[in-house]
C-alpha positions in Angstrom: 89.2 130.3 103.6 89.7 126.6 104.3 91.8 125.6 107.3 93.5 122.6 108.8 92.6 122.3 112.4 94.7 119.2 113.1 96.7 116.8 110.9 98.6 113.7 111.9 100.8 111.6 109.6 101.8 108.1 110.7 102.5 104.6 109.4 98.7 104.2 108.9 98.6 107.1 106.4 97.2 110.5 107.6 94.2 111.8 109.5 93.0 115.4 109.4 90.3 117.6 110.8 89.5 120.2 108.2 87.4 123.4 108.0 86.4 123.6 104.4 84.6 126.3 102.4 85.6 125.5 98.8 85.6 122.8 96.3 88.4 120.3 96.1 88.8 119.3 92.4 88.7 115.7 91.1 91.7 113.8 92.4 92.7 110.4 93.8 94.8 108.7 96.5 96.6 105.4 96.6 95.1 105.2 100.2 91.6 104.2 101.2 89.7 107.4 102.0 87.0 108.0 104.7 85.1 111.4 105.1 82.9 112.1 108.1 80.8 115.2 109.0 81.7 116.9 112.3 79.7 120.1 112.2 78.7 123.0 110.0 77.0 122.9 106.6 76.3 119.5 104.9 78.7 118.8 102.1 79.0 116.3 99.2 81.7 114.0 97.9 81.4 112.9 94.3 82.9 109.4 93.8 83.3 108.1 90.2 80.6 110.5 89.0 78.0 110.0 91.7 77.5 112.5 94.6 77.1 111.4 98.2 76.1 113.6 101.1 78.3 114.2 104.1 75.9 114.8 107.0 75.4 113.6 110.5 73.8 110.4 109.3 76.0 109.5 106.3 79.7 109.4 105.6 81.6 108.5 102.5 84.1 105.7 101.7 86.5 106.0 98.7 88.5 103.0 97.6 92.2 103.5 96.5 92.5 105.3 93.2 88.8 106.1 92.9 88.5 109.6 91.4 86.5 111.9 93.7 85.9 115.6 94.5 84.6 117.5 97.5 81.8 120.1 97.3 80.6 122.7 99.9 77.6 124.9 99.2 78.8 128.4 98.2 79.3 130.7 101.2 79.0 127.8 103.7 81.6 126.1 105.8 81.8 122.5 106.9 84.0 120.7 109.5 85.1 117.1 108.5 87.2 114.3 109.8 89.1 113.0 106.8 91.2 109.8 106.9 93.6 108.4 104.4 94.4 104.8 105.2 97.3 102.9 103.6 95.9 99.6 102.2 98.9 97.5 103.4 98.6 98.9 107.0 95.0 97.9 107.0 95.6 94.5 105.5 98.5 93.7 107.8 96.5 94.5 110.9 93.4 92.5 109.7 92.9 88.9 110.4 90.2 88.3 107.8 90.4 91.2 105.2 91.4 89.5 102.0 91.6 92.5 99.7 93.2 95.7 100.8 90.6 98.3 101.6 88.3 98.0 98.6 85.0 99.3 99.9 81.7 97.7 98.8 79.9 101.0 98.4 80.6 104.7 98.9 77.7 105.8 101.0 78.2 104.8 104.6 75.3 104.9 107.1 76.5 106.3 110.4 75.8 103.6 113.0 76.2 104.1 116.7 79.6 102.3 116.5 80.8 104.5 113.7 79.6 107.7 115.4 81.4 106.8 118.6 84.5 106.0 116.6 84.4 109.4 114.8 84.0 111.2 118.1 86.8 109.3 119.8 89.2 109.7 116.9 88.4 113.5 116.6 89.2 113.9 120.3 92.4 112.0 120.1 93.5 114.0 117.0 92.8 117.3 118.7 94.5 116.2 121.9 97.6 114.7 120.0 97.1 111.6 122.0 99.6 108.7 122.3 100.2 106.9 119.0 99.2 103.4 120.1 95.8 104.7 121.3 95.3 106.7 118.1 96.3 103.8 115.8 94.0 101.3 117.6 91.0 103.7 117.4 91.8 104.4 113.8 91.9 100.7 112.9 88.7 100.0 114.8 86.8 102.8 112.9 88.2 101.8 109.5 87.3 98.2 110.0 83.8 99.0 111.1 83.4 101.2 108.0 84.9 98.5 105.7 82.5 95.9 107.0 79.5 98.2 106.8 80.3 99.1 103.2 79.8 95.5 102.2 76.4 95.1 103.8 74.0 94.7 100.8 76.8 95.2 98.3 77.5 92.5 95.5 79.8 89.9 97.0 81.4 89.3 93.6 83.1 92.7 93.9 84.8 91.7 97.2 86.5 88.7 95.5 87.7 90.6 92.5 91.5 91.0 92.5 93.0 94.2 91.1 94.3 93.9 87.6 96.1 97.2 87.6 99.6 96.0 86.9 99.0 93.1 84.5 99.5 95.1 81.3 103.2 95.8 80.5 102.4 99.1 78.9 100.7 100.4 82.0 103.6 99.2 84.1 106.0 101.1 81.9 103.9 104.2 82.0 103.9 104.0 85.8 107.7 103.8 85.8 108.0 106.8 83.5 105.6 108.8 85.7 107.7 108.0 88.8 110.9 109.1 87.0 109.5 112.3 85.6 106.7 113.6 87.8 108.6 116.8 88.4 108.8 117.6 84.7 106.2 119.0 82.3 105.3 115.6 80.7 103.8 115.7 77.2 101.2 113.0 77.3 101.4 112.3 73.6 105.1 111.7 73.8 104.6 109.4 76.9 102.0 107.5 75.0 104.4 106.9 72.1 107.1 105.7 74.5 104.8 102.9 75.6 103.8 102.1 72.0 100.3 103.6 72.0 98.4 106.5 70.5 97.3 109.2 72.9 93.6 108.2 72.9 94.4 104.5 73.3 96.9 105.2 76.1 94.3 107.3 78.0 91.7 104.6 77.6 94.0 101.7 78.7 95.4 103.7 81.6 92.0 104.6 83.0 90.8 101.0 82.5 93.6 99.6 84.6 94.2 102.4 87.1 90.7 103.9 87.5 92.0 107.4 86.9 93.3 109.4 84.0 97.1 109.9 83.5 96.7 113.5 84.5 95.0 112.7 87.8 97.7 110.0 88.5 100.4 112.6 87.9 98.7 115.1 90.2 98.6 112.4 92.9 102.3 111.8 92.7 103.0 115.5 92.9 100.7 115.9 95.9 102.4 113.0 97.7 105.8 114.3 97.1 104.7 117.8 98.2 103.4 116.4 101.4 106.6 114.5 102.1 108.7 117.5 101.5 106.5 119.8 103.6 106.8 117.5 106.6 110.2 116.0 106.6 112.5 118.6 105.0 113.4 122.2 105.8 112.7 123.2 102.2 110.8 126.5 101.7 107.5 126.3 99.9 109.1 128.1 97.0 111.9 125.5 96.7 109.3 122.6 96.9 107.4 124.3 94.1 110.4 124.6 91.8 111.6 121.0 92.6 108.2 119.7 91.6 108.3 121.6 88.3 106.0 124.5 89.1 106.9 127.9 87.6 106.1 129.8 90.8 105.1 129.4 94.4 101.7 130.9 93.6 101.0 128.2 91.0 102.1 125.5 93.4 99.9 126.9 96.2 96.9 126.9 93.9 97.6 123.3 92.8 98.1 122.1 96.4 95.0 123.9 97.7 92.9 122.5 94.9 94.1 118.9 95.4 94.6 118.8 99.2 92.2 121.5 100.3 94.6 123.5 102.4 97.4 125.9 101.5 100.9 124.3 101.8 102.2 126.8 104.4 99.2 126.2 106.7 99.4 122.4 106.2 103.1 122.5 107.3 102.2 124.7 110.4 99.4 122.4 111.7 100.5 118.9 110.7 102.7 116.6 112.9 104.3 113.3 112.2 104.4 110.2 114.3 107.3 107.7 114.2 107.8 105.8 110.9 105.3 107.9 109.0 107.2 108.0 105.8 107.6 107.1 103.0 104.1 107.5 101.7 103.7 103.8 101.0 104.8 103.1 104.6 106.5 100.2 106.3 105.1 97.2 108.2 103.7 98.4 111.4 101.5 96.0 113.3 99.3 97.2 116.2 100.0 95.7 119.6 97.9 92.6 120.1 96.7 92.4 116.5 96.8 89.1 114.7 99.0 88.9 111.6 98.2 87.1 108.4 99.9 83.8 107.6 
């Protein structure tokens, strides 16, 4: 059974040390995502249809909203350090990053600097160290991975601004999702409400957002579930019903498939630093870091 060994939420996003023994289905995050091998069996992360190994010499970087899934060999267990970095936190703490956490490639060679950063961050996570030290180590590792991902990658991709919100129909669909994520949305009806057929809506939405409408909806539900688990006294059953699930069991299956850990265990292990919520975060500059003009 998969377990969370340590989880920390903060203004940066969240960091977790997981023991995983099952597949995590295709999903997405609005955060940048880094996955590193710690010990156990090698695993794989599939990013936009291509698999990348998680081993001692290779990690994986996933840009915001890139669909991905996690795979462990049947009967095996792997321990991974998993980071979810809010793009604005990274951008605001960077003096030269011009586009918020879009990685150049998914496969990351583990250099000495990255390996040392993974070991340092894992130790800080396990020891529940002071927030300033943790944040500084997290930023340093993320920046090293960001720069490494662009070595040998097409430079044109780095200068490409996101177009996600330029189509008014996509913007309206996003508002409707935000207003009704806890309901059983009928996608054909939602497509009609933005003036499109269902096939055209799915094609346009994926073109602009990089994920299907269903994956986007699951992301919203997962985010709100995480918020409720860590900052409210609601029971898991109440959270399930508030998010539109018919039972606690169906919610637990959903959460485990999308996050990797059962909601009750996630709540038991995770802790929250100051100013960790809401999911999009607030401005939180590291001490001594330059700000952008």
